[in-house]
C-alpha positions as CSV (number, residue, x, y, z in Angstrom):
1,M,-53.1,30.9,46.9
2,K,-49.3,30.9,47.7
3,G,-48.5,33.0,44.6
4,Q,-51.1,35.6,45.6
5,D,-49.3,36.1,48.9
6,M,-45.9,36.8,47.2
7,T,-44.6,40.2,46.5
8,G,-43.5,41.2,43.0
9,G,-39.8,40.7,43.9
10,E,-40.5,37.2,45.3
11,L,-42.3,36.2,42.2
12,L,-39.4,37.4,40.0
13,T,-36.9,35.4,42.1
14,E,-39.0,32.2,41.8
15,F,-39.3,32.7,38.1
16,K,-35.5,33.0,37.7
17,K,-35.0,29.8,39.7
18,L,-37.5,28.0,37.5
19,R,-35.7,29.2,34.3
20,E,-32.3,28.0,35.7
21,Q,-33.8,24.6,36.4
22,V,-35.1,24.4,32.9
23,S,-31.7,25.3,31.5
24,E,-30.0,22.6,33.6
25,L,-32.5,20.0,32.5
26,K,-31.7,20.8,28.8
27,R,-28.0,20.6,29.5
28,L,-28.4,17.2,31.1
29,K,-30.6,15.9,28.3
30,A,-28.1,16.7,25.5
31,P,-25.6,13.8,26.0
32,Y,-28.4,11.3,26.3
33,Q,-29.9,12.4,22.9
34,Q,-26.4,12.0,21.4
35,T,-26.1,8.5,22.8
36,E,-29.5,7.5,21.5
37,E,-28.5,8.7,18.0
38,E,-25.3,6.6,18.1
39,V,-27.3,3.6,19.2
40,R,-29.8,4.1,16.4
41,E,-27.0,4.4,13.9
42,S,-25.4,1.2,15.2
43,L,-28.7,-0.7,15.1
44,A,-29.3,0.6,11.5
45,Y,-25.9,-0.7,10.4
46,L,-26.4,-4.1,12.0
47,E,-29.9,-4.3,10.4
48,N,-28.3,-3.5,7.0
49,V,-25.8,-6.3,7.5
50,F,-28.6,-8.7,8.5
51,E,-30.9,-7.8,5.6
52,N,-28.2,-7.8,2.8
53,S,-26.3,-11.0,3.9
54,P,-25.7,-13.4,1.0
55,D,-26.7,-16.2,3.4
56,V,-30.3,-17.2,4.4
57,I,-30.8,-15.9,8.0
58,G,-33.9,-16.5,10.1
59,V,-34.9,-15.9,13.7
60,V,-37.4,-18.2,15.3
61,D,-39.1,-18.2,18.7
62,K,-39.2,-21.0,21.3
63,Q,-42.0,-22.8,19.3
64,G,-39.8,-22.7,16.1
65,K,-41.9,-20.1,14.3
66,F,-40.3,-17.4,12.3
67,I,-40.3,-13.9,13.7
68,K,-37.8,-12.4,11.4
69,V,-36.0,-13.3,8.1
70,N,-33.7,-11.5,5.7
71,K,-34.2,-10.7,2.0
72,M,-32.2,-13.7,0.8
73,T,-34.6,-16.0,2.7
74,T,-37.6,-14.7,0.7
75,Q,-35.7,-14.9,-2.6
76,V,-34.5,-18.5,-2.1
77,F,-37.7,-20.0,-0.8
78,G,-40.2,-18.0,-2.7
79,Y,-42.3,-16.7,0.2
80,T,-43.1,-13.2,1.1
81,Y,-42.0,-11.7,4.5
82,D,-45.6,-11.8,5.7
83,A,-46.0,-15.4,4.6
84,L,-42.9,-16.5,6.5
85,K,-43.7,-14.6,9.7
86,G,-45.3,-17.0,12.2
87,K,-44.7,-20.0,9.9
88,P,-43.1,-23.1,11.5
89,S,-39.5,-23.5,10.4
90,L,-40.2,-27.2,10.0
91,D,-42.3,-26.4,6.9
92,L,-39.1,-25.4,5.1
93,Y,-37.3,-28.8,5.7
94,A,-37.6,-31.7,3.3
95,D,-36.9,-34.5,5.8
96,K,-38.7,-34.4,9.2
97,N,-36.5,-37.2,10.6
98,E,-33.3,-35.3,9.7
99,Y,-34.8,-32.1,11.1
100,D,-35.4,-33.9,14.4
101,K,-31.8,-35.2,14.5
102,M,-30.6,-31.6,14.0
103,L,-32.8,-30.3,16.8
104,K,-31.6,-33.1,19.1
105,K,-28.0,-32.0,18.4
106,L,-29.0,-28.4,19.1
107,R,-30.4,-29.3,22.4
108,H,-27.4,-31.5,23.3
109,D,-24.6,-29.2,22.2
110,G,-26.3,-25.8,22.6
111,H,-25.5,-25.0,18.9
112,V,-25.4,-26.5,15.4
113,Q,-22.5,-25.8,13.1
114,R,-22.4,-26.5,9.4
115,Y,-25.1,-29.2,9.5
116,V,-25.9,-30.5,6.0
117,I,-29.7,-30.9,5.4
118,D,-32.2,-30.7,2.6
119,M,-34.7,-27.9,2.5
120,K,-37.6,-27.2,0.2
121,T,-38.9,-24.0,-1.5
122,K,-42.5,-22.9,-1.8
123,K,-42.7,-24.7,-5.2
124,G,-41.3,-27.9,-3.7
125,K,-37.8,-27.7,-5.0
126,I,-35.3,-29.5,-2.8
127,I,-32.0,-27.6,-2.1
128,P,-29.1,-28.9,0.1
129,F,-28.0,-26.4,2.7
130,E,-25.2,-26.1,5.3
131,V,-27.0,-24.9,8.4
132,S,-25.6,-23.3,11.6
133,I,-27.9,-22.5,14.6
134,I,-27.3,-20.7,17.9
135,K,-29.7,-20.3,20.7
136,L,-31.0,-16.9,21.8
137,K,-31.2,-16.3,25.5
138,N,-32.6,-13.4,27.6
139,N,-30.7,-11.7,30.4
140,K,-31.8,-14.4,32.8
141,G,-30.2,-17.1,30.7
142,N,-33.5,-18.6,29.5
143,V,-33.8,-19.7,25.9
144,I,-36.2,-17.5,23.9
145,G,-35.5,-18.7,20.4
146,S,-32.7,-19.2,18.0
147,V,-30.9,-17.8,14.9
148,C,-30.4,-20.0,11.9
149,I,-27.9,-19.2,9.1
150,A,-28.1,-21.4,6.0
151,R,-25.9,-21.5,2.9
152,D,-26.8,-23.2,-0.4
153,I,-24.3,-25.9,-1.1
154,S,-25.9,-27.1,-4.4
155,D,-22.8,-26.1,-6.3
156,I,-20.6,-28.0,-4.0
157,K,-22.7,-31.2,-4.3
158,E,-22.8,-30.8,-8.1
159,A,-19.0,-30.3,-8.1
160,L,-18.5,-33.5,-6.0
161,T,-20.8,-35.4,-8.3
162,S,-18.9,-34.1,-11.3
163,I,-15.6,-35.1,-9.7
164,K,-17.0,-38.5,-8.9
165,A,-18.1,-38.9,-12.5
166,K,-14.7,-37.7,-13.8
167,N,-12.9,-40.2,-11.5
168,E,-15.1,-43.0,-12.8
169,Q,-14.4,-41.9,-16.3
170,L,-10.6,-41.7,-15.5
171,E,-10.8,-45.3,-14.1
172,T,-12.4,-46.5,-17.2
173,E,-9.8,-44.8,-19.4
174,I,-7.0,-46.3,-17.3
175,N,-8.4,-49.8,-17.6
176,E,-8.8,-49.3,-21.4
177,R,-5.2,-48.0,-21.7
178,R,-3.9,-50.9,-19.7
179,R,-5.0,-53.2,-22.5
180,A,-3.1,-51.2,-24.9
181,E,0.6,-51.4,-24.4
182,E,1.3,-48.4,-26.6
183,A,-0.9,-46.0,-24.6
184,A,0.3,-47.2,-21.1
185,E,2.9,-44.5,-20.7
186,Q,0.5,-41.7,-21.8
187,A,-2.2,-42.9,-19.4
188,S,0.3,-43.0,-16.5
189,A,1.5,-39.4,-17.2
190,K,-2.1,-38.2,-17.3
191,L,-3.0,-39.9,-14.1
192,Q,0.1,-38.4,-12.4
193,A,-0.9,-34.9,-13.6
194,M,-4.4,-35.3,-12.3
195,V,-3.3,-36.6,-8.9
196,Y,-0.9,-33.8,-8.6
197,E,-3.6,-31.2,-9.4
198,Y,-6.0,-32.8,-7.0
199,S,-3.3,-32.9,-4.2
200,Q,-2.6,-29.2,-4.8
201,R,-6.3,-28.3,-4.6
202,N,-6.5,-30.3,-1.3
203,R,-3.4,-28.6,0.0
204,E,-4.7,-25.2,-0.9
205,A,-8.1,-25.9,0.7
206,S,-6.6,-27.1,3.9
207,L,-4.3,-24.1,4.2
208,L,-7.3,-21.7,3.5
209,N,-9.4,-23.5,6.2
210,K,-6.6,-23.3,8.8
211,M,-6.0,-19.7,8.0
212,G,-9.7,-19.0,8.4
213,E,-9.8,-20.7,11.8
214,F,-7.0,-18.5,13.1
215,L,-8.4,-15.3,11.6
216,Q,-11.8,-16.0,13.3
217,A,-10.0,-16.3,16.6
218,C,-8.1,-13.0,16.2
219,L,-9.2,-10.1,18.3
220,T,-7.7,-7.2,16.2
221,P,-6.7,-6.6,12.6
222,E,-3.1,-6.1,13.7
223,E,-3.1,-9.6,15.2
224,A,-4.4,-11.0,11.9
225,H,-1.7,-9.4,9.6
226,P,1.2,-11.7,10.4
227,I,-1.1,-14.8,10.2
228,I,-2.1,-13.7,6.7
229,A,1.5,-13.3,5.7
230,R,2.4,-16.7,7.1
231,Y,-0.2,-18.6,5.1
232,A,0.3,-16.5,2.0
233,S,3.9,-17.7,1.9
234,E,2.7,-21.3,1.8
235,L,-0.1,-20.8,-0.7
236,F,2.1,-18.8,-3.1
237,P,5.6,-20.4,-2.7
238,G,6.9,-19.1,-6.0
239,S,6.0,-15.5,-5.2
240,S,6.8,-12.7,-2.8
241,G,4.0,-10.4,-1.6
242,G,2.6,-7.9,0.9
243,L,-0.6,-7.0,2.6
244,F,-1.4,-3.3,2.2
245,M,-4.1,-1.5,4.2
246,L,-5.8,1.9,3.9
247,N,-4.8,4.1,6.8
248,S,-7.4,5.7,9.0
249,S,-7.5,8.8,6.8
250,E,-8.0,6.7,3.7
251,N,-5.5,8.8,1.8
252,M,-2.5,6.4,1.9
253,V,-2.1,2.6,1.5
254,E,0.6,1.2,3.8
255,I,2.2,-2.3,4.0
256,V,1.4,-4.1,7.2
257,S,3.0,-7.5,6.5
258,S,5.0,-9.1,3.8
259,W,6.5,-12.5,2.8
260,G,9.2,-13.9,0.5
261,E,11.9,-11.7,-1.0
262,P,11.9,-7.9,-0.6
263,L,9.3,-6.3,-2.7
264,W,10.1,-3.9,-5.6
265,G,7.9,-0.9,-5.2
266,E,6.7,1.6,-2.7
267,R,5.7,0.5,0.8
268,M,3.4,3.5,1.2
269,F,1.5,5.2,-1.6
270,P,-1.8,6.9,-2.4
271,P,-4.7,4.6,-3.5
272,K,-4.8,6.2,-7.0
273,D,-1.4,4.6,-7.7
274,C,-2.8,1.1,-7.8
275,W,-5.1,0.1,-10.7
276,A,-6.6,-2.7,-8.7
277,I,-7.8,-0.3,-6.0
278,R,-8.9,2.3,-8.6
279,R,-10.9,-0.2,-10.6
280,G,-12.1,-2.4,-7.7
281,R,-11.0,-5.6,-9.5
282,P,-7.9,-7.8,-9.7
283,H,-5.0,-6.4,-11.9
284,L,-2.7,-9.2,-13.3
285,V,0.3,-8.1,-15.2
286,E,2.3,-10.9,-16.9
287,D,4.1,-8.9,-19.5
288,L,5.4,-5.6,-18.1
289,G,6.3,-4.3,-21.6
290,K,2.8,-4.6,-23.0
291,E,0.4,-4.1,-20.1
292,V,-0.5,-1.1,-17.9
293,V,1.7,-1.0,-14.8
294,C,0.7,0.4,-11.4
295,Q,2.5,3.7,-10.4
296,H,3.5,2.3,-7.0
297,L,5.8,-0.2,-8.9
298,L,7.6,2.2,-11.2
299,P,10.2,1.7,-12.5
300,P,9.0,-1.8,-13.3
301,K,11.2,-4.9,-13.0
302,E,11.2,-8.0,-15.3
303,D,8.9,-10.0,-13.0
304,S,5.1,-10.3,-13.3
305,Y,2.8,-9.2,-10.5
306,F,-0.8,-9.4,-9.3
307,C,-2.7,-6.7,-7.3
308,L,-6.0,-7.7,-5.8
309,P,-8.3,-5.2,-4.0
310,L,-9.5,-6.1,-0.5
311,M,-13.3,-5.4,-0.7
312,A,-16.1,-5.9,1.8
313,Q,-19.6,-4.5,1.5
314,G,-18.5,-2.5,-1.5
315,A,-15.7,-0.7,0.4
316,I,-12.0,-0.9,-0.3
317,L,-10.0,-2.0,2.8
318,G,-6.6,-2.4,1.1
319,M,-4.8,-4.6,-1.4
320,V,-2.9,-7.8,-1.6
321,H,0.2,-7.6,-3.8
322,L,1.9,-10.7,-5.3
323,Q,5.0,-10.7,-7.5
324,S,6.8,-13.6,-9.1
325,C,10.4,-14.3,-8.1
326,Q,12.7,-15.6,-10.8
327,T,15.1,-17.0,-8.1
328,M,12.4,-19.2,-6.7
329,V,11.0,-21.0,-9.8
330,Q,13.2,-24.1,-9.6
331,P,11.2,-27.3,-8.8
332,K,10.9,-28.4,-5.2
333,D,10.0,-31.7,-3.7
334,D,6.4,-30.5,-3.1
335,F,6.2,-29.2,-6.7
336,P,7.6,-31.8,-9.1
337,Q,6.2,-29.9,-12.1
338,G,7.7,-26.6,-11.1
339,M,6.5,-23.6,-9.2
340,P,3.1,-22.4,-10.4
341,T,3.0,-19.0,-12.1
342,L,0.7,-16.1,-10.9
343,G,-1.5,-16.6,-13.9
344,Q,-2.0,-20.3,-12.9
345,Q,-2.8,-19.2,-9.4
346,R,-5.2,-16.5,-10.4
347,Q,-8.3,-18.1,-8.9
348,L,-6.5,-19.2,-5.8
349,A,-5.3,-15.6,-5.3
350,I,-8.9,-14.3,-5.7
351,T,-10.3,-16.8,-3.2
352,F,-7.5,-16.0,-0.8
353,T,-8.2,-12.3,-1.0
354,E,-12.0,-12.8,-0.5
355,H,-11.3,-14.8,2.6
356,I,-9.0,-12.3,4.3
357,A,-11.2,-9.3,3.2
358,L,-14.2,-10.8,5.0
359,A,-12.1,-11.6,8.0
360,L,-10.5,-8.2,8.3
361,S,-13.9,-6.5,7.7
362,N,-15.4,-8.5,10.6
363,L,-12.5,-7.7,12.8
364,K,-12.8,-4.0,12.0
365,L,-16.5,-4.1,12.7
366,R,-15.9,-5.9,16.0
367,E,-13.2,-3.4,17.0
368,T,-15.5,-0.5,16.1
369,L,-18.4,-1.9,18.1
370,R,-16.0,-2.6,21.1
371,H,-14.6,0.9,20.9
372,M,-18.1,2.4,20.8
373,A,-19.1,0.4,23.8
374,I,-16.1,1.3,26.1
375,R,-14.8,4.7,24.9
376,D,-16.1,8.2,25.3
377,P,-16.6,9.5,21.8
378,L,-15.4,13.1,22.5
379,T,-12.2,12.4,24.4
380,G,-11.3,8.9,23.4
381,L,-10.9,7.9,27.0
382,F,-12.7,4.9,28.6
383,N,-16.2,5.8,29.6
384,R,-17.9,5.4,33.0
385,R,-19.6,2.2,32.0
386,Y,-16.2,0.5,31.2
387,L,-14.8,1.9,34.5
388,E,-17.5,0.4,36.6
389,E,-17.3,-2.9,34.8
390,T,-13.5,-3.2,35.1
391,V,-12.6,-1.6,38.4
392,E,-13.8,-4.6,40.4
393,R,-11.3,-6.8,38.5
394,E,-8.5,-4.4,39.5
395,I,-9.7,-4.5,43.1
396,H,-9.4,-8.3,43.1
397,R,-6.0,-8.1,41.6
398,V,-4.8,-5.6,44.1
399,N,-6.2,-7.8,47.0
400,R,-4.6,-10.9,45.6
401,K,-1.1,-9.2,45.3
402,G,-1.4,-7.3,48.5
403,T,-0.7,-4.0,46.8
404,K,-2.5,-0.7,46.6
405,M,-4.5,1.1,44.0
406,G,-4.6,4.9,43.4
407,V,-7.7,6.8,42.5
408,M,-7.7,10.3,41.1
409,M,-10.8,12.5,40.6
410,L,-9.9,15.4,38.2
411,D,-12.2,18.4,37.4
412,L,-11.6,21.3,35.0
413,D,-11.7,24.6,36.9
414,H,-14.2,27.2,35.8
415,F,-15.4,24.9,33.0
416,K,-19.0,26.3,33.0
417,G,-17.6,29.8,32.8
418,F,-15.3,28.7,30.0
419,N,-18.4,27.4,28.0
420,D,-20.3,30.6,28.7
421,C,-17.4,32.7,27.6
422,Y,-16.2,30.8,24.5
423,G,-19.1,28.4,23.6
424,H,-19.5,24.7,23.8
425,E,-17.3,24.1,20.7
426,A,-14.3,25.5,22.5
427,G,-15.3,23.5,25.6
428,D,-15.2,20.3,23.4
429,V,-11.7,21.3,22.2
430,L,-10.6,21.7,25.8
431,L,-12.0,18.3,26.8
432,R,-10.4,16.6,23.9
433,A,-7.0,18.2,24.7
434,L,-7.2,17.1,28.3
435,G,-8.2,13.5,27.2
436,S,-5.2,13.4,24.8
437,Y,-2.9,14.7,27.6
438,L,-4.1,12.1,30.1
439,K,-3.6,9.2,27.6
440,Q,0.0,10.4,27.0
441,S,0.7,10.9,30.7
442,V,-0.3,7.5,32.2
443,R,1.3,4.1,32.4
444,A,0.1,1.2,30.2
445,D,-1.8,-0.4,33.1
446,D,-3.5,2.9,34.2
447,M,-7.1,3.5,33.3
448,P,-8.0,7.1,32.4
449,C,-11.8,7.6,32.1
450,R,-14.2,10.4,31.5
451,Y,-16.5,10.2,34.5
452,G,-19.0,12.8,33.3
453,G,-19.1,16.3,32.1
454,E,-15.8,17.9,32.9
455,E,-14.9,15.3,35.5
456,F,-12.3,12.6,34.9
457,T,-11.1,9.6,36.8
458,L,-7.7,7.9,36.8
459,I,-7.2,4.4,38.2
460,M,-3.6,3.6,39.0
461,P,-3.0,-0.1,40.0
462,E,0.0,-1.0,42.2
463,I,1.1,2.4,43.3
464,S,2.1,4.0,46.6
465,F,0.3,7.0,48.1
466,E,3.4,9.2,47.7
467,I,3.9,8.4,44.1
468,A,0.2,8.9,43.4
469,L,0.4,12.4,44.8
470,D,3.6,13.1,42.8
471,R,1.9,12.0,39.6
472,A,-1.2,14.1,40.4
473,E,0.9,17.2,40.9
474,T,2.8,16.4,37.6
475,I,-0.5,16.2,35.8
476,R,-1.9,19.3,37.4
477,E,1.3,21.2,36.5
478,G,1.3,19.8,32.9
479,V,-2.3,20.9,32.2
480,K,-1.3,24.5,33.0
481,H,1.2,24.4,30.1
482,L,-1.0,22.7,27.5
483,Q,-0.9,24.5,24.2
484,I,-4.5,24.5,23.0
485,Q,-5.5,26.1,19.8
486,H,-9.1,27.1,18.8
487,H,-10.0,29.2,15.7
488,G,-6.5,30.8,15.6
489,Q,-6.4,31.5,19.3
490,R,-4.4,29.9,22.0
491,L,-6.3,28.9,25.2
492,T,-4.1,29.4,28.3
493,D,-4.5,29.4,32.1
494,V,-6.5,26.2,31.9
495,T,-6.2,24.4,35.2
496,I,-7.6,21.4,37.0
497,S,-8.3,20.4,40.6
498,I,-7.4,16.9,41.7
499,G,-8.5,14.7,44.6
500,V,-6.4,11.6,45.4
501,A,-7.3,8.5,47.4
502,I,-5.7,5.1,47.9
503,Y,-7.4,1.7,48.1
504,P,-7.6,0.2,50.7
505,D,-6.1,3.0,52.9
506,H,-9.1,5.4,52.3
507,G,-11.9,3.0,51.7
508,D,-12.5,-0.8,52.0
509,S,-14.3,-0.8,48.7
510,W,-14.2,0.8,45.3
511,E,-17.2,3.0,46.1
512,A,-15.7,4.2,49.4
513,T,-12.4,5.0,47.8
514,L,-14.0,6.9,45.0
515,K,-16.0,8.8,47.5
516,A,-12.9,9.7,49.4
517,A,-11.2,11.0,46.2
518,D,-14.3,12.9,45.3
519,E,-14.4,14.6,48.8
520,A,-10.7,15.5,48.4
521,L,-11.6,17.0,45.0
522,Y,-14.3,19.0,46.6
523,K,-11.8,20.4,49.1
524,A,-9.5,21.4,46.3
525,K,-12.4,23.2,44.7
526,I,-13.6,25.2,47.7
527,S,-10.0,26.1,48.7
528,G,-9.3,28.0,45.5
529,R,-8.9,25.3,42.7
530,N,-5.8,24.4,40.8
531,K,-4.7,22.1,43.6
532,V,-4.0,18.5,44.5
533,V,-5.7,17.3,47.7
534,A,-5.1,14.0,49.3
535,A,-8.0,12.1,51.0
536,G,-8.0,12.5,54.7
537,Q,-5.6,15.5,54.6
538,N,-6.2,19.3,54.8
539,E,-3.0,20.3,53.2
540,Y,-3.4,21.6,49.6
541,L,-0.8,21.4,46.9
542,G,-0.6,23.8,43.9
543,S,-1.6,27.4,43.5
544,E,-4.7,29.4,42.7
545,V,-5.8,30.1,39.2
546,T,-6.7,33.3,37.5
547,S,-10.1,33.9,35.9
548,I,-10.7,31.6,33.0
549,C,-11.7,34.4,30.6
550,Q,-8.1,35.7,30.9
551,G,-6.9,32.4,29.3
552,V,-7.1,33.3,25.6
553,T,-4.3,35.0,23.6
554,D,-3.8,35.3,19.9
555,S,-1.5,32.7,18.3
556,P,2.0,33.9,17.7
């Protein structure tokens, strides 16, 4: 055997090589384990949202048979999970003809939105639902099933029936009062009051629907804040108000938008200063002299106010604050009976707050998922996946404009030795510091990315070769002077090597340009590190660096 022919020294050398390979495999495996854990956490969160939704949610296959339902589905229809699994969805619909019409609309439009249809429970009870359906497709675009979300609208139908009955009763009363000359004026006044109330409810519902449409189209919470303020000013014309949100540290509540007259009270305060946030329920104060007043409004004025917590999934997001304005209570053309008080608008304020809490929660979740998908969790820079998805778009833009695009490959010098000397925690501190520095040192259109390990990539659209080299040298020099603290020590003599290439000068594709920048980086490394090297050139910029283990001094 081959091993029997080796000397003792040769066997020892082979053993050392094998041990180094095992260590390298462990190092490469670590980030993948972290990514798998993050994916599992995201899936667990989404599964929790699905399972605990207040709406009925079911997933069916191409044959229309259930493959997954949430808890609300079993509660509403009276079936167990096992009984529903594999059951045709048609069995839950009361009217087959209406069911066929809905499927025809789904096939024609590709989706069904808010379709009203009757469904039946296991015991045969008929319940009206508002149904929305979207198709599920695989990565080839083929339909593999659909997702159905249904909401019980029994209360709405009962309310409409009640309104219809009241309208009929009103008509009867009006006809009766018309026969009585003495009661004519009273009947007319009552009718006017009811019409006014009905018009106000219609107006409020219309404004809430319009606001909801805009909020659904928003991409970020910041985009939604002024929209909320704009519709709040119309819904509560006799009041001023503000939208307050918890900051990222959740230790302060800050105003993000306002409407009406200037608010009396703090624009930033700790959550404990608001009773609505502390109690998790609306706090209406109509008599400041007799009721408990929030600390963020001291000293109190003479006006009444209303604080409503923004809550989603049991978590506080912020607070809506409304306060009456004595200078705005005179009747307007739209309000012949005078501006409504905060007490009269209590239910509207609660409904308004519930609408925006759900919208802001969804935006926050969408933003979180988007950030997780495109950002490196350690440095906060774009990740390699986002880089590869986006760079082709930048290439097309450069080609269309006839400009150039700079590509930098950056690598921390002696990073492995740094980890060996100070540990991986210090290495993470160094990577985060470099990520923060790059974000502060680039233009708005530039794309700093963590390419992998201690390697970083910087994409610079519409830049010349000379300016790209100048910026690379500025970054290299700036890294040398970073003040990085770790456990009371200052890490110094941290340096980077940089390779610079320009598209299309150094490559007719993204891959070729990246390779040219990587080769330039390699030249910077083998020539002593702490340098900037341009693709296709042998001239090195910068100076050599001292040993990385000389880079720690005690903090002053």
